[in-house]
N, C-alpha and C positions, 0 to 999 in steps of 0.2 A: 446276798442283802446289798442293798441300790442305798450310798449315802446318801443324806442327806446336804439341805442348801443350809451349810453353819455362815455367811455372812449377806450382810447386806449387799454388797460389793455381787457374790453368785448371784440375789435372787434378781439384781438388776439387769444382770446381762443374761439370764434366763429366758428373764419376762421381753428382753427386747427378742433372742434371739425366737422364743416361741413366738409370739404378736406377729415379723417378721414371713413366721410358716405361714399363721396363721391369714394372710397379708388383713393383715387391718386397716384400717381407714384414718388419713390423716385426723378425720376429728377422735376418735379413740385416742390416737398417741398425744393432742391437742389436751384432752382433756385430765389428761394421766397429766401430763406436763402442767395442768396449773394446780395439783393436786402439795398439800403444805407440808404433808407427816408422809413420813414413810411406811406408818399404820393403815391412812389412806388407801395411799399407793397398791399397799401388798394387798387389798380386802379388794381391789376392784380390781385385779391383775388375778386375785383368784378366783372373781364372779366369773366375768370371762373368759377364763381357761374352763371353766366348770361348763360355763353356759354355749360351748362351741361346740362344733358335728366336725368339725375337720379336721382332729387332728391328726386321725390318720392317714389326709394329704403330707404330712409331712413329717422327718426321715428320725426315728427314736419320739413322735408326737404321745404316742401315750405316755413314755419314760418322763417325757419332761412337763404332762398334764400335770405327775403323780406327783416328783418335784417341785411346781411352781405349789401348789394345794396342801401339798402335805409341811408346807414349810411355816415353820416355827420360831422366826426368829425375830427378834425385836429393834429395833436402830433407828438413826435417823439417816436421812437424803442431804446428799453434799453431792460438789463438785464430780466430783469422782464416780460416785452412782451413775447421777445420770449423764455420764461417759461416754459408761462400760454399756446401760443401758441401749446408748448410740448405737454402740458398738452394734449390739445384737439384733439390732432393726433391720442395723444394713448387712442383716448376715455375715459379721466381716469375724 
């Protein structure tokens, strides 16, 4: 059984890691950074995850896609969440 993402921080890191693996464009990353709420951010990341056909090129990609898509948490974005998103984007 797969453990769900249970915090804004986990989601942000996983989102960054997934977008890193999918080689998301700088334009996409900037658009995500412009979003004001976690709900908008999560919605856009989930949309990107569902629309991508490149998950098979990402290590554990289908599992990561499933975690992002299935996330039901709510919360707020803050500096720490953005830091974790950046860490995921850099592949750390």
